[in-house]
N, C-alpha and C positions, 0 to 999 in steps of 0.2 A: 505435638502432644497437647491435648486439651487439659485445661485446669478447671477444677470444680467451680461451678457458678459462672463460667465464662463461655460465650459462644465461640464457634470456630472463627467467625469474622473478627472477634476481638483478640484471639490468641494467635492467629496466623496472619499477621499484617505484612505488607510489603511483597516484593517480587521474589518468588522462589524459583530460581533458575538451576537446573540440574544438567550434568554432563550426559552425553549419549554417544553411542558408537555411530559416527557419521557414515553414511552410504555415499560413496563417491565413484565417479567414472574412472576406470583404468585408462590412463592416457595412451597406453599402447594398443588399446582395443578400439579406439575411435579416431576419426579423422583429425580432430583437434578439439580441445576443450571448448573453444569459442563456438564451434559448429554444433555442439550438443546443448548449448544453453538457450534460454528463451526469456522474454519478459514474463512477469506474472500472468496467469491465465486470463485475467480480466483486462489486460492491457494489449494483448494480441489483437490486432485488427483483422477481422475475419471477413471474407475468406482469403484475402490476398496475403496477409502476414502469416496466416496458418500454413498456406501452401509453400511459402518461401522457407519457413522453418522446417517443414517436413522434408523438403528437398535438400536442405543444408547437410543433413547426415541422417542415415537410417535409424540412428539411436538418439535423435534429438529428444529432449525432455518433453516437448510438446505432445509427443505420442502418449505420454502418461497423464499430463495435466489437462489435455484437450483431446481425448481419444475420439476418433471419427467412426461412427457406425450408424445403422438405421434406426435403432431404438435406444432409449436411455439405458436399459439393462444391458444391451449389447455393448454399449460404449464402456460402461464400468467393467464388465467382464473382460473386454479387450485390453483395458489398461492393466487389470490384474494379471492376465496371461502374459502381457508384454513384460511387466516387472518381474514375474517369476522366471521368464526365459532369460532376461538380462542378468539376473542373479545367478542362474545356473550356468550361463556361458561366461561369467566373469566380467561382463561389461560393467556392472556395478559391483563394487567390493566394499565391505564394511571395514572401517578402521579397527585396528587390533584392540585398542583400549578406549574407554569412554573419555570424552573431553568436551570442553567448550571450544568454540571456534572464533577467532578474531577475523573479521571480514573487512576488507578495505576496497573502496571504489575511488577511482581517480579519473578525471577527464582532462582533455587537452587545454582547458581554460584555467587550470590550477586548482580546481575544486577537489577537495579531499574529504572523504567521509570514512570513519571507522566505527565499527560496532562489534557486538558479541552475539554469537548464535548459540542457542541452547534450547532445552525443552523447559517451558515455563508452566508452573502449576496453573491450571485453568480455574478461574474464579468467576463469580457472578458480579454484575455491575454494582449490586448493593454493597459488596465488600469494599468498594472504593479502591481496589488495587490496580485493575486495568480498566481505563475509562474509554468507552466508545463515544464517538461524537456524531455518528451517522446511523440512520435507520438501515435495515437490511430488507432484501426482497426474499420472502420465504421460498420461492421456487429455486433461487440460486443456492440457498443454504441446503435445501433438499438434494440438489444435484451434487454439491461438494461432499455432503455426508455420504451419499451413495458411493461416490468415488473412493472416499477414505475407508469406508467399510470393506469395499471389494479389495482394495490394494493393501489394507492394514498398514498404511504408511502416511506420513506427512510429507508430501512431495515437494513443497516449497515453503520457505519461512515467510511469515507475515512480518510487517515492519511496525515496531513499537518505539516510542520515544520516551525518554525520562530526563529529568533535570538533575545532573550531578552537581557536586560541590565546586568543581573546578571550572575556571574560565580560561580562555585562550590568552596567551601573553599579549601585551599591547602591540597593535599593528598587524595582527593576524586576523584573517576572516575566513569563515567557512572551512576551517580545518587547514588552510594553507599555513605552513610554517611550523606545524606541530612537531614534525620530525626534528627540525633544527633546535626548537626550544627544549624538547625532552633531552636531546643529546647534550645540550649545553647546561642542563640542570636548572633551567628556568622554572621557578615555582609558579603556582597559580594563586589567585587572589585569596582563596580560602584554604590553601594548603592541600590540594589533591595530590598527596605524595604517596610514599610507600604504604601499601596496605589497601589502597582503593582500587576499584575496578579500572579507573582511568590509567593508573600507573601500570597495572598488569597488562592492559591492552597496548599501551605505547611501548612498553619494554618487549612484549612479544612481537610487535610489528618491526622491531629492529633486527630480527633474526631472519634467516632464509625461510621463505614460505613453503607450505605444502604444495601449493599450485599458484600459477600466475597465468593469466590469459587476457587478451584484449578483444572485446567483442566489436561487431561491425559498427556500433554506434559511437566508437571511439573511447569507451570506458575501459580502463585497465582494472582488472579484478585480482586480488590476492587473498589467500586464505592461510591461516595458521591454526594449529591446535594448542590448547592449554590442557595439559594432563597432570602437571605437578600438583599434589594435594594441597600444598601451602597456597599456591596461586589460586586454585579453585576455591579454597575457603575464603580468601581475600575478596574475590569477586562476589561470592554468594553472601558474605556478611555485609558488604557495601550495598548490594542491591536489596537486601532484606528490609531496608528502611525506605525504599523508593516506591513511587507510584508511576504508572506508565499510561501514556495516551496511545490509542490505536491510530497510527498514521495511515497505514494501508493494510487491508485485510479484514475488514469488519465481517464479511461473510464467512471467512475461514475461522475467525474467532468464534462467531456464533455456531459454526459447525463443531468446533472443539467442545463448546458448552453442551451442545445436543448429544454428542457421542459420549461425553463424560457421564451424562445422566443415564445413558443406555447401558453402561457397564458398571457393575458393582465395584466400589472402591475398596481396597487399592487396586489399580490396574494401570497399564501404560496409557490408557485414555485420559488419565488425570492430568496429563501434560501434553502440551502442543509446541510445535517447532516455531521459534520466533527469532528475529533479529532485533536487538535492543541497541538504540543509538542515543548517546548523551547529547542532546541538542544545545547544551551550554557550550560544549566544545565543538560540536559539529552541527550547526544549524541546517535543517533541511530546507530544500526548495519546496514552495507550495504553489501548485498550479491548479487551474480549474479543470473539471471534467465537463466536456461539452455534450450536447444532445443532438441526435439526428432524428428528425421527425419523418417517419416514412409516410408516404401518401399525402403529405400536406405541401403543396407547391408554395413557393415563396409568395407568389401573388395572393394566394388565398390567406396566408398567414398575415400579410400586411393589411389586407382588406379588413380582417377581423380586429386588428388593433387600431385601426383608424379612429382618431378622436379619443383614444384611451391612453396612448403614449405619443410623445413627439417622435416623428420618424424622419431620419435624414439619410439620403442616399450617398454612399461613399464610393468613388470610382477608382481609388488608389489600390495599391497592392496590399496583401494581407498584413504585413508589418505596420503599415500606416493605419489600417483599419483597427488593428489591435491597440495602437497607441491612442487613437481617438476613443476607443472603448475605455481604456485606462483613465483618460482624462474625465470622461463623463461619469465614471464610477466614483470619482472623488466627490461628486455632488449629489449622488443618490443612485438608485437602481438603474442599471443600464445593461443592454444586451445587444449582440451583433448577430443579425440574420444573414445567411448566405445560401447560395444554391442556384441562383439565376445569373451568375456571372458578375454580380456586383455585391456590395456589402450595404446593409441597411442598419443604421444605428437607432436603437429604441432607447429613449430615456424620458425623464420627467413624467412618470406615470400619474394618472389622475388620482389625487389623494382620496377622493370618495370611493373610487374603485378599490384601492388598497384597503380602506377601512371596512369595506363590505366583504372582501374576499380573504384577507389574511387573518387567521385566528388571533384573537386578542388575549388569550390566556398564556402567553409565553413572554419571556423577557424582550425588551425593546431591541436588544442586539440580535435576537433570533428573527423578530418580525421584519427587520430591515435587511436581512440577508438577500442577496440576489437569488440564491437558490430557493429561498422561501417564496419570494414573489413569483419566480418562474413556475414553481409547482402549484402554489395555491391560487395564483391569479391567472397566469397565462395558460398553463396546461389544463387546469381543472375548469376554469370559468370562461376563458376566452376561446381557446382552441378545442376544448372538450376532448383531450387526449389522455387515456389512462397511462399513468406513469409506470405501471408494472407489467405492461404488455409488450413483449419483444416485437410483436407484429406492428406496433405503432411507434415505438421509440427505442433508440439504441444509445448507449452511453460510451463515448469514445474519448480517450485521453489525448490523442494526437490532433492538434488544431488543423493542420493542413489536410490530414486524412479525413477529418469530419467534413470539411468544405468540399473536397474532391468527391466523396461519396454522395453528398447532397446534389452536387451538379450532375453526377453520372446517373443517379437514380430518380432525379426529379423531386426530391424531398427538400426539407428545410433544415439547415444547420443552425443551431442556436449556440453561439459562443459566449462564454462567461469570463469575467475577470476573477482572478483568484482572491480568496479571503485570507486574511493574515492569521498566522499560527496562534498568536495570543488570543484572538477572538475564539478560535476553535477550542483552545484549552480552557478558557474561562467558561464557555458554555458547557463543556464536558464536566467540569468540576461542579457545576450547578445541577448536573443530571439532565441537561437538556440536549437532545439529539438534533442534529441538523438534518435537512432533507437528504435522502440517499444520494450517493455519488456527488457530494458537494465539493470535495477537495481531492487533490492528488498530490500527496507528499512524495518527495523523491530526493535523491535517486533511490529507486526501488532495488532490492536485491535481485540479482539474476537468478532465475530458476535453473537448477541442474548442477550447481557447484557442490551442494551438500544436501542430502535427503535423510529422512529418518524412517527406518522400518521399525514398527512397534514391537516386533518379535525377535529382534536382533540385539 
């Protein structure tokens, strides 16, 4: 509700998370829940990963998030037809009552992450509620918007982080030990007790889940619903004072914003499906997103940087090369090139080259990012490669897959070292966006465990 003399931005602060009727697979109608899940659409390595997922189960979610047809319009219509058919056949079924969903991911190394899935009020960056940290590519936003318009659904949650009041008990890391601490009644440093989102999440996770499955990457996934009005109010009140950072899903958030503007408010398009994770309790892993340069052989790439960077050939395996990249990154900008059967470490760029090519109107932390130097210096000025052309460049999350595709296709893999989360958050709070596809936060939510149909 607006107050006289105040703007919406000043009267509606914080995260506004609302319940929804989740759309979930009927486990009796599919081979297994694991076989119908997928990584987020932009993490699927194509075409190999796409074909693997399509063959895993005829109802795999990839048929909705990455439909395959001859034209863009045919792809979106195919997804819409598939979703309608699955709903009519009972493959996907809506939960009886609206709720928020507690989502847990666990791996074999003891990593535990929990968050809460709901529909979040879509805001503009100027409101300072949801902070982007990367630029987006307009063609990708247009593609996602067409898919959402056709299906009238949010097919997969994007990943947002926020900073809660609570911290983990001493001696626990990355979520490990939270179950024991909560059961024993161990408090947090600032009293994240009864009435907070953290308390509701942990208490909910002590109950039997709606679903549990283990995907082929070794992650165990569990999902619970929160429908009790008191618990829902506790979560919503706690989050109303929070600010979120987009960890994964910049293009989908930009799509939410575009579609909200297309539909007069109030409408279901005012909200978008998200997973919110408190990174005080459950720190995310931050990894780099690598580049595959089509049509640029490694020899040509190295010839172009000769004299502009120090170049060293590394003949060891990938883990050793990545360790060398990490060491070099401590001293400044560094990149690892691959694709010819070896690894080539680029570091110590010419300071005059950087001064000439990196924009000077941004904070020093932005100017010194590896992604900034890669895009402003190497791609634009040295290799002359357009960053927004799929014919010239691909963005791939998996390190080994990037190298393998470069070697198979005769291109150049450019491997980066990840940036720290605090750097990302500090730049986002200053309103400074990083170059597109600069970071990969994870673990990412599996697509296919819960969807949102806007008209259900």
